[in-house]
C-alpha positions in Angstrom: -36.6 4.4 45.1 -33.3 4.2 46.6 -33.3 7.9 47.3 -36.6 7.7 49.0 -35.3 4.9 51.2 -32.2 7.0 52.0 -34.4 10.0 52.8 -36.6 7.9 54.9 -33.7 6.5 56.8 -32.4 10.0 57.3 -35.7 11.1 58.7 -36.0 8.1 60.8 -32.4 8.7 62.1 -33.3 12.3 62.8 -36.4 11.3 64.7 -34.5 8.7 66.6 -31.7 11.3 67.5 -34.4 13.7 68.4 -36.0 11.1 70.7 -32.6 10.4 72.3 -31.9 14.0 72.7 -35.3 14.5 74.2 -34.7 11.6 76.5 -31.3 13.0 77.5 -32.8 16.4 78.0 -35.6 14.8 80.0 -33.0 13.0 82.1 -30.7 15.9 82.7 -33.1 18.0 84.7 -33.8 15.0 86.8 -30.1 14.6 87.6 -29.6 18.3 88.4 -32.6 18.0 90.7 -31.0 15.1 92.5 -27.7 16.9 92.8 -29.5 19.9 94.2 -31.3 17.7 96.7 -28.0 16.2 97.6 -26.4 19.6 98.2 -29.3 20.8 100.3 -29.1 17.8 102.7 -27.7 18.6 106.2 -23.9 18.4 106.7 -22.3 15.7 108.9 -22.0 17.1 112.5 -18.5 17.7 113.7 -17.4 16.0 117.0 -16.7 18.0 120.1 -13.1 16.9 120.0 -12.7 18.1 116.5 -14.2 21.5 117.4 -12.1 21.7 120.5 -8.9 21.0 118.7 -9.4 22.9 115.4 -11.5 26.0 116.4 -8.4 28.2 116.8 -7.3 27.3 113.3 -10.7 28.0 111.8 -11.0 31.2 113.8 -7.6 32.4 112.5 -8.6 31.3 109.0 -11.7 33.5 109.1 -9.8 36.5 110.3 -6.9 36.1 107.8 -9.0 35.1 104.7 -8.3 38.3 102.9 -4.5 38.4 103.7 -1.7 37.6 101.3 -0.8 33.9 101.5 2.8 34.8 102.5 1.4 36.5 105.7 -1.8 34.4 106.0 -0.3 30.9 106.6 2.5 31.8 109.2 0.0 34.0 111.1 -2.6 31.2 111.1 0.0 28.7 112.5 1.4 31.0 115.2 -2.0 32.6 116.1 -3.7 29.2 116.4 -1.1 27.9 118.8 -1.3 31.1 120.9 -5.1 30.9 121.0 -5.0 27.2 121.9 -2.5 28.0 124.7 -4.7 30.8 126.1 -7.7 28.6 125.9 -5.9 25.7 127.7 -4.6 28.1 130.3 -8.1 29.5 130.9 -9.6 26.0 131.3 -6.8 24.9 133.7 -7.2 28.1 135.7 -10.9 27.6 135.9 -10.5 24.0 137.0 -8.0 24.8 139.7 -10.0 27.9 140.9 -12.9 25.5 141.4 -10.7 23.0 143.2 -9.3 25.7 145.4 -12.7 26.7 146.8 -12.7 24.1 149.7 -9.5 25.6 151.0 -10.3 27.9 153.9 -8.9 31.4 153.2 -8.9 32.3 156.9 -6.1 29.8 157.5 -3.7 32.4 155.9 -4.0 34.5 159.0 -4.2 31.7 161.5 -0.6 31.0 162.6 -0.1 29.0 165.8 2.7 30.6 167.7 4.8 28.5 170.0 3.9 28.2 173.6 6.4 30.4 175.6 7.7 29.0 178.8 9.1 31.4 181.4 10.9 31.1 184.8 9.1 32.0 188.0 10.0 35.7 187.5 7.8 35.7 184.4 10.6 37.4 182.4 13.3 34.8 181.8 12.5 32.6 178.8 13.3 29.0 179.4 12.2 27.7 176.0 9.2 27.1 173.7 6.8 24.2 173.2 4.4 23.0 170.5 3.0 25.2 167.8 5.6 27.1 165.7 8.6 29.1 167.0 7.3 32.5 166.1 6.1 35.8 167.4 3.1 37.4 165.7 3.7 41.1 164.7 1.8 43.7 162.7 2.9 45.1 159.4 3.9 48.4 161.0 5.9 46.6 163.7 8.5 45.6 161.1 11.4 47.7 159.9 10.6 49.3 156.5 14.1 48.2 155.4 13.0 44.6 155.7 9.8 45.1 153.7 11.7 46.7 150.9 14.5 44.1 151.0 11.9 41.3 150.9 10.1 42.7 147.9 13.3 43.5 146.0 14.7 40.0 146.6 11.7 37.8 146.3 9.0 39.6 144.2 10.0 42.9 142.6 6.6 43.2 140.8 4.6 42.5 144.0 2.5 45.6 143.7 1.8 45.1 140.0 0.4 41.6 139.8 -2.7 39.8 140.9 -1.0 36.9 142.7 0.5 35.3 139.7 3.2 37.2 137.8 2.7 36.2 134.2 5.7 38.2 133.0 7.8 36.6 135.7 6.6 33.2 134.7 7.4 33.7 131.1 10.9 35.2 131.9 11.6 32.2 134.3 10.5 29.7 131.6 12.7 31.2 128.9 15.7 31.3 131.3 15.2 27.7 132.4 14.9 26.6 128.7 18.1 28.5 127.9 20.0 27.0 130.8 18.4 23.6 130.4 17.8 23.4 134.2 15.5 24.9 136.8 17.5 28.1 137.2 14.7 30.5 138.1 11.2 30.2 139.7 8.2 32.3 139.0 6.9 32.3 142.5 5.5 35.5 143.9 5.1 36.3 147.6 1.5 35.3 147.3 2.3 31.9 145.9 4.9 31.3 148.6 2.4 32.3 151.2 -0.1 29.8 149.8 2.6 27.1 149.7 3.6 27.7 153.4 0.0 27.9 154.5 -1.5 24.9 152.8 1.4 22.6 151.9 4.7 21.6 153.4 7.6 23.0 151.4 10.0 20.6 153.1 8.3 17.6 151.6 7.4 19.1 148.2 10.7 18.2 146.5 10.2 14.5 147.3 6.9 14.3 145.3 6.6 12.9 141.8 6.7 15.4 139.0 3.0 15.2 138.2 2.1 15.7 141.9 4.5 18.6 142.2 3.0 20.2 139.0 -0.5 19.7 140.4 0.6 21.4 143.7 2.1 24.4 141.8 -1.1 25.0 139.8 -3.1 24.8 143.1 -0.7 27.3 144.7 -1.3 29.7 141.8 -5.1 29.4 142.2 -4.8 29.9 145.9 -2.5 32.9 145.4 -5.2 34.6 143.2 -7.8 33.9 145.9 -5.4 35.4 148.6 -5.0 38.5 146.5 -8.7 38.9 146.2 -9.3 38.3 150.0 -6.4 40.4 151.5 -4.7 43.7 150.8 -1.1 43.9 149.8 0.0 45.0 153.3 -1.9 42.1 154.9 -0.3 39.6 152.5 3.1 41.0 153.4 2.3 40.8 157.1 1.1 37.2 156.9 4.1 36.2 154.8 6.6 37.8 157.2 4.9 36.0 160.2 4.8 32.6 158.5 8.0 32.2 156.5 10.7 29.8 157.7 14.1 31.1 158.7 16.0 28.0 159.7 16.6 26.4 163.2 12.8 25.9 163.8 12.4 29.7 163.5 9.3 31.1 161.8 8.4 34.7 161.3 10.6 37.8 161.0 10.2 38.7 164.7 11.5 35.3 165.9 14.3 35.5 163.3 15.3 39.0 164.4 15.4 38.0 168.0 17.2 34.7 167.4 19.9 36.1 165.1 20.3 39.7 166.3 18.7 39.8 169.8 16.5 42.7 168.8 12.9 43.1 167.7 12.1 43.3 163.9 11.2 47.0 164.2 14.9 47.8 165.0 16.5 45.9 162.2 19.2 47.9 160.4 19.5 48.0 156.6 22.3 45.4 156.6 20.5 43.1 159.0 17.2 43.4 157.1 19.0 42.6 153.8 20.6 39.5 155.3 17.3 38.1 156.7 15.6 38.7 153.3 18.6 37.1 151.5 18.6 33.8 153.4 14.9 33.0 152.9 15.6 30.9 149.8 18.0 28.7 151.8 17.5 29.3 155.5 19.6 26.4 156.7 22.3 26.5 154.1 22.8 30.3 154.5 22.2 30.5 158.3 24.6 33.0 159.9 24.9 30.5 162.8 26.4 28.0 160.4 28.0 30.0 157.7 28.4 33.7 158.2 30.3 34.1 154.9 27.4 32.8 152.8 24.9 34.9 154.8 27.0 38.0 154.1 27.0 37.1 150.4 23.3 36.8 150.4 23.0 40.2 152.1 25.1 41.8 149.5 23.1 40.3 146.6 19.9 41.7 148.3 21.4 45.1 148.7 22.2 45.1 145.0 18.6 44.2 144.1 17.4 47.0 146.3 19.6 49.5 144.4 18.3 48.1 141.1 14.7 48.6 142.2 15.4 52.1 143.5 14.7 51.4 147.2 18.2 52.6 148.2 21.1 54.4 146.6 24.4 52.8 145.8 26.0 54.8 148.6 23.6 53.4 151.2 24.2 49.9 149.8 28.0 50.4 150.1 27.7 51.6 153.7 25.5 48.6 154.6 28.0 46.2 153.0 30.7 47.6 155.1 28.8 47.0 158.3 29.8 43.6 159.9 27.1 41.2 160.8 26.9 40.7 164.6 24.8 37.7 165.3 23.8 36.3 168.7 26.8 34.5 170.4 26.5 30.8 170.7 26.5 30.9 174.5 23.3 33.0 174.4 21.3 31.0 172.0 18.2 29.5 173.5 18.2 25.7 173.8 14.7 24.6 173.1 15.2 21.0 174.3 16.2 21.0 178.0 15.2 18.8 180.9 13.1 21.6 182.4 11.2 21.8 179.1 10.6 18.1 179.2 9.2 18.3 182.7 7.0 21.2 181.7 5.7 19.3 178.6 4.8 16.3 180.7 2.8 18.4 183.2 1.2 20.5 180.5 0.0 17.3 178.9 -1.7 16.4 182.2 -3.3 19.8 182.7 -4.7 20.7 179.2 -6.4 18.8 176.4 -3.9 17.8 173.6 -5.8 20.0 171.0 -5.3 23.1 173.2 -1.7 22.3 173.7 -0.8 21.7 170.1 -2.5 24.9 168.9 0.3 26.8 170.7 0.2 30.5 171.6 0.2 29.9 175.3 2.3 31.6 178.0 3.4 29.3 180.7 4.9 30.6 183.9 6.8 27.9 185.7 8.1 27.6 189.3 11.7 27.3 188.1 14.3 29.6 189.5 16.6 30.0 186.4 19.7 30.9 188.6 19.4 27.8 190.7 18.6 25.7 187.6 21.8 26.9 186.0 23.8 26.4 189.1 22.5 22.8 189.4 23.4 22.1 185.7 26.9 23.4 186.0 27.6 21.8 189.4 26.4 18.4 188.2 28.6 18.4 185.1 31.6 19.9 186.9 31.5 17.4 189.8 31.1 14.5 187.5 33.9 15.6 185.3 36.1 15.6 188.4 34.9 12.0 189.1 36.0 11.0 185.5 39.4 12.5 186.2 39.9 10.4 189.3 42.5 7.6 189.4 40.7 4.3 188.9 37.8 5.6 186.8 37.5 3.0 184.0 34.4 4.2 182.0 34.0 6.4 179.0 34.4 10.1 179.9 32.3 12.9 178.4 35.4 14.5 176.9 36.2 11.2 175.0 32.6 11.0 173.8 32.7 14.6 172.5 36.0 14.0 170.7 34.5 11.4 168.5 33.0 12.4 165.1 29.3 13.3 165.5 28.2 10.4 163.3 30.1 7.8 165.4 29.4 8.9 168.9 26.3 6.7 169.6 24.5 6.8 172.9 26.6 8.4 175.7 28.1 5.9 178.1 29.7 8.4 180.5 28.6 8.8 184.1 25.3 10.7 184.5 23.4 12.4 187.3 20.1 14.0 188.2 19.0 16.7 190.6 15.6 18.0 191.7 15.0 21.0 194.0 11.5 21.5 195.5 10.1 24.3 197.7 9.0 22.8 201.0 5.9 24.7 201.8 4.3 24.6 198.3 5.7 21.6 196.4 6.9 24.0 193.6 9.8 22.6 191.6 12.7 25.1 191.7 15.1 23.2 189.5 15.2 19.9 187.6 18.3 18.5 185.9 17.9 15.1 184.1 21.5 14.6 183.0 24.7 16.4 181.9 23.3 17.6 178.5 19.9 17.4 177.0 21.5 17.9 173.6 23.5 14.7 174.0 20.9 12.6 175.7 17.1 13.3 175.8 16.6 10.7 178.6 15.3 12.7 181.6 16.8 10.8 184.5 15.2 13.1 187.0 11.7 11.9 186.0 12.3 8.7 184.0 15.2 6.9 185.7 13.9 4.5 188.3 16.9 3.5 190.2 17.5 1.5 193.4 17.3 4.0 196.2 19.1 2.1 199.0 19.6 3.8 202.4 17.8 7.0 201.6 14.6 5.2 202.1 15.5 4.2 205.7 14.2 7.5 207.2 10.7 6.6 206.1 11.0 3.2 207.9 12.0 5.0 211.0 9.2 7.6 210.5 6.6 4.8 210.4 8.0 3.2 213.5 8.0 6.5 215.5 4.5 7.2 214.2 3.5 3.9 215.8 5.1 4.4 219.2 8.9 3.9 218.9 11.2 6.6 220.3 14.5 7.8 218.9 16.3 6.6 222.1 14.9 3.2 222.0 17.5 0.4 221.9 17.7 -1.8 218.8 19.7 -4.9 218.3 22.5 -4.5 215.8 23.5 -8.2 215.8 23.1 -10.6 212.9 19.6 -11.4 211.8 18.6 -14.9 212.8 16.3 -17.2 210.9 12.6 -16.5 211.6 13.3 -13.2 213.4 11.8 -11.0 210.6 8.2 -11.5 209.6 7.8 -12.4 206.0 11.5 -13.0 205.3 13.0 -16.2 204.0 14.8 -18.1 206.7 18.0 -17.8 204.8 17.7 -14.0 204.5 20.3 -12.3 206.7 21.5 -8.9 205.4 24.7 -7.5 206.8 26.1 -4.1 207.3 28.2 -2.5 204.7 31.4 -2.8 206.7 30.7 -6.5 207.5 30.6 -6.0 211.3 27.8 -6.3 213.8 27.2 -4.8 217.2 25.1 -5.5 220.2 22.6 -2.7 221.0 22.3 0.7 219.4 19.7 3.5 219.8 17.3 4.0 217.0 18.8 7.5 216.5 22.4 6.1 216.1 21.1 3.3 213.9 19.8 5.9 211.4 22.8 8.2 211.7 25.2 5.4 211.1 22.9 3.7 208.5 23.0 0.3 210.1 21.2 -2.3 208.0 20.4 -4.9 210.6 19.0 -2.4 213.1 17.0 -0.8 210.3 15.4 -4.1 209.4 14.4 -4.6 213.0 12.9 -1.1 213.1 10.9 -2.0 210.0 9.8 -5.3 211.5 8.5 -3.3 214.5 6.6 -1.0 212.3 5.2 -3.7 210.0 5.6 -3.9 206.2 2.0 -2.8 205.5 2.4 0.4 207.5 5.8 1.1 205.9 4.2 0.6 202.5 1.4 3.0 203.4 3.9 5.7 204.4 5.7 5.2 201.1 2.5 5.8 199.2 1.6 8.8 201.3 4.9 10.6 200.5 4.6 10.1 196.8 6.1 6.7 196.1 3.0 5.8 194.2 4.0 2.3 193.0 6.9 0.0 192.9 7.1 -0.8 196.6 7.3 -4.5 197.1 5.8 -5.8 200.4 9.0 -7.7 201.4 11.4 -7.1 204.2 14.2 -6.1 201.8 12.2 -3.0 201.0 13.2 -1.6 204.4 16.7 -1.3 203.0 15.6 0.4 199.8 16.0 -2.6 197.5 13.3 -1.2 195.2 13.4 1.6 192.6 12.3 5.2 192.4 13.1 8.4 190.5 15.0 11.5 191.9 11.7 13.5 191.4 9.9 11.1 193.8 12.7 11.1 196.3 13.0 14.9 196.5 9.2 15.1 196.8 9.1 12.5 199.6 11.8 14.2 201.7 9.7 17.4 201.9 7.6 15.6 204.6 10.3 16.1 207.2 10.7 19.9 207.1 6.9 20.1 206.6 6.2 18.3 209.9 4.5 15.3 208.3 2.6 17.1 205.5 3.3 16.2 201.9 2.6 18.5 198.9 2.3 17.2 195.4 5.2 18.6 193.4 4.3 20.8 190.4 6.3 22.9 187.9 3.6 24.9 186.2 2.5 28.0 188.1 0.3 29.7 185.6 -1.0 29.3 182.0 -2.4 32.1 179.9 -3.8 31.9 176.4 -3.0 34.1 173.4 -5.5 36.7 174.6 -3.8 36.9 178.0 -6.6 35.2 179.9 -5.5 32.8 182.7 -6.5 29.2 181.9 -4.7 27.5 184.8 -4.6 28.8 188.4 -1.3 29.5 190.2 0.3 28.8 193.5 -1.4 26.6 196.1 -4.1 25.4 193.8 -1.4 23.7 191.6 0.6 22.2 194.5 -2.2 21.6 196.9 -1.8 19.5 200.0 -2.5 15.9 199.1 -2.1 14.0 202.4 -0.9 14.2 206.0 1.7 11.4 205.9 2.7 11.3 209.6 2.1 12.9 212.9 3.9 16.2 213.4 5.9 14.8 216.4 7.0 11.7 214.5 8.2 13.8 211.5 9.9 16.3 213.8 11.7 13.5 215.7 13.1 11.8 212.6 14.1 15.2 211.2 16.2 15.9 214.3 18.0 12.6 213.7 18.6 13.5 210.0 20.3 16.7 211.3 22.7 14.5 213.1 23.5 12.7 209.8 24.9 15.9 208.6 26.7 16.9 211.8 28.3 13.6 212.7 27.1 10.9 210.3 27.6 9.9 206.7 26.8 13.4 205.3 29.3 15.4 207.4 31.1 16.1 204.1 28.6 18.9 203.7 30.0 20.7 206.7 33.5 20.0 205.5 32.7 21.8 202.2 31.6 25.0 204.1 27.8 24.8 204.2 27.1 26.0 207.7 23.4 26.6 207.6 21.0 24.4 209.4 20.2 21.3 207.2 19.5 17.6 207.3 19.5 14.7 205.0 20.5 11.1 204.2 23.1 9.5 202.0 22.5 6.3 200.0 24.7 3.9 198.2 23.6 0.7 196.5 25.4 -2.6 196.1 28.7 -2.5 194.3 28.6 1.3 194.2 26.1 1.3 191.3 24.0 4.3 192.6 25.0 7.2 194.8 22.3 9.3 196.4 21.9 12.2 198.7 18.6 13.7 199.7 18.4 16.6 202.1 16.7 19.9 203.0 16.9 23.3 204.6 14.0 25.1 206.1 12.9 26.3 202.7 14.1 23.8 200.0 14.5 20.1 199.6 17.0 18.6 197.0 17.7 15.1 195.9 20.8 14.2 193.9 21.5 10.9 192.1 24.7 9.8 190.4 25.2 6.6 188.3 25.6 5.0 184.9 22.6 4.6 182.6 23.3 0.8 182.6 23.8 0.0 186.3 27.4 -0.8 187.0 30.1 0.2 189.5 30.7 3.9 189.1 34.1 3.9 190.9 35.5 2.0 193.8 34.2 3.5 197.1 31.8 5.7 195.2 29.6 6.6 198.1 26.7 9.0 198.1 28.6 11.1 200.5 31.5 11.5 198.0 29.6 11.7 194.7 26.2 13.1 195.4 26.5 15.2 198.5 29.0 17.7 197.0 26.5 18.5 194.2 23.8 19.1 196.8 26.1 21.4 198.7 26.8 23.6 195.6 23.1 23.9 194.8 22.2 24.9 198.4 25.0 27.4 198.6 23.6 29.1 195.5 20.0 29.0 197.0 21.3 30.6 200.2 23.0 33.4 198.3 19.7 34.1 196.4 17.9 34.6 199.7 16.1 31.2 200.1 16.0 30.9 203.9 18.1 28.2 205.7 17.0 28.9 209.2 16.7 26.9 212.4 14.0 24.3 212.1 10.8 25.0 214.0 9.7 23.2 217.2 6.6 21.3 218.0 4.8 21.2 221.4 7.0 19.1 223.8 6.3 17.4 227.1 8.7 15.8 229.6 8.4 12.1 230.1 10.4 9.3 231.7 10.6 6.4 229.2 12.1 3.0 228.9 14.8 2.4 226.3 13.4 -1.2 225.7 9.8 -0.6 225.1 9.3 3.2 224.5 6.6 3.1 227.2 6.6 5.1 230.4 9.2 3.9 232.9 8.3 1.8 235.9 10.3 1.0 239.0 11.4 -2.1 237.1 12.8 0.0 234.3 14.7 2.2 236.7 16.1 -0.8 238.5 17.2 -2.3 235.2 18.9 1.0 234.1 16.8 1.4 231.0 14.9 4.5 232.2 15.7 8.0 230.8 14.1 11.4 230.8 13.3 13.0 227.5 11.4 15.9 225.9 8.9 14.2 223.7 6.5 15.7 221.2 3.0 15.8 222.8 1.2 14.1 219.9 3.4 11.0 220.1 4.1 10.9 223.8 2.9 7.6 225.5 -0.4 8.0 227.3 0.1 8.5 231.1 -1.1 4.9 231.7 0.9 3.4 228.9 3.7 1.8 231.0 6.6 -0.4 229.9 5.4 -3.9 229.0 8.9 -5.4 229.4 9.5 -4.6 233.1 7.1 -5.0 236.1 5.5 -2.0 237.7 7.4 -2.6 241.0 11.1 -2.6 241.5 12.8 -5.8 242.2 13.0 -6.9 245.9 16.4 -6.7 247.7 18.3 -9.9 248.0 19.4 -11.4 251.2 22.5 -9.3 251.3 20.5 -6.2 251.3 21.3 -5.3 247.7 18.9 -5.3 244.9 19.2 -8.2 242.5 21.1 -7.4 239.3 18.9 -7.1 236.3 18.7 -10.1 234.2 19.3 -8.5 230.9 21.0 -5.2 231.3 21.9 -4.0 227.8 25.5 -3.3 227.3 26.4 0.1 226.0 27.0 -0.2 222.3 30.6 -0.3 221.3 31.9 2.0 218.6 30.3 1.0 215.4 31.8 2.1 212.0 29.6 4.4 210.0 28.0 2.8 206.9 26.8 4.7 203.9 
């Protein structure tokens, strides 16, 4: 029984185990199916960042899967980094190539040359304006020595790269890492060309590092585009025309002319090597500043040329032995002069600013460079003599120059200005605005409005003669009395410079002797409105106050205006607008501004011919026996005329005068009005400078002939009224015979209004009655300045 139970239990257990096994078996396939389903599910998608960062590693893992582990893992590490570097470089290159598309590639060949300014002969260069200081030349117009020296020094692999020299960049990077500083650059000529075309190398070093890095990448992209758009020879040509060589010089032609006074086609091996050598530091290595450093750079360049097989060692040694002969300092062109300032001002008036700034123009001026130089030298020489006089108390130019450059400040020494104008055209022959444009940019010839004093008196007399007064008319020289002068305060009573007064004086003598009281009365006769109109007609555009003190030149004008105004006398009343630009041509040689009379055309007839001629005759007497007789004393014998001027306390000294062909005005004074020197008259300070300039002009062939005549007629006139004499005039002793210009002679029926038509009746004693107011002959009157 027990056995049966045991057997039954065993069977039951077997069946139960079988059932469990069956259940497990039944469950196992189900679990395997789930796992299979799980494996067949899509994998999780990798992010773009993951793919971007790890694709080089996976790619290297694929290619090195069958390699030995010792080789596989180092190769995967290095290769992955290299692949990532190449990929990043390609992406950066693509980005910057796209960013470089807006840059106009034509700009590489568009280089604004400076506007060249020449003297009236069209050959003597006076300076350059606007644009860049360069001369455009073709590739074959440059010495082969320079092209080879440039490539050897700046880009030895120039013909073997596509704008960016990868080998050079790697070499420079390794060298900079080794030296732990920026010892080498990887720039090619194409990269430098891009930098100089689209950026400003002078300001690059001041940029933040990230901006500088951005610029360098852009330069590389642009260099590649330049290489694709231009041939190697064209790249060299544009580079040589654009690169900076110090002292505002751009381009190899300008550098060759500036440093060696020869065209770039004639550069020797030594000279070419020097120019190529100083490119990396044009100011620091300039031969004008440091010939030793320039020579060292030349020798380094020659060594590079030998290394690159352009020349032999023997040729290099001969070139090193050749001394560098650069342009002497006294022949270096000074770009900032007073002439150039005058040209710049007129150019701004003639052309649009855009056309001016683009440069490339050729400007022919009216300036005679010989007279210009004579005026500059005479002005400084005469003023130096003034500084050396006893009693001179101001700073001298020598003292100013002896100070350290950083402590000089604004010059306070005596200054001057001179303007020379051709009478018949208005052409400016010379303009000097001070003793040195390098030391003071202030152009006193054009900008300095100074009190003109007595040199305005001739225009007062011109107005009076133009309105009926004659040179032999008598004028009171006594003290001005209250209420006598229209428009003057009752207390206004100007005196003469010597403090004396006379009785009567002829108008001619009043001007010759520069008498103030008589001149005011002449102005009072003419009228302030008429005098003001005359001033405007001869070029004193504004600044003339309508007050009686203006008769004595109490107002201000520039030397340019004074010289222009005085041309009315040798021109018989006609005034020409002054001009300094004769002709302008563009870069293609086409004329864009007319020459000659169109530029200095007649503006206005300022006075009648006879009136101008009459005053001009009086101004001749100023030189012969008046305040300007120093001109004859200094040996200038040619026919001339003019007027001196000295303002109160000797603050301004003037002389304006002319010959038959030229008019010149000279001013001397301090920039801040103050006494120059005691008794510093226009006759002693300004007239000697005028004499030197006119002597030079005469030697150069500018005519100084006798002044022409105008049609004259004989007339009997009265010294009181300037009308035709009557019997009363004759009886009073005021009648005189004169040759008078026809156009200003009194009409036949225009008799004296002071004296009756008949002579006075005899008195009882049979004699004629004595005139009531016979003017006494003027006593000797001291000459004023």
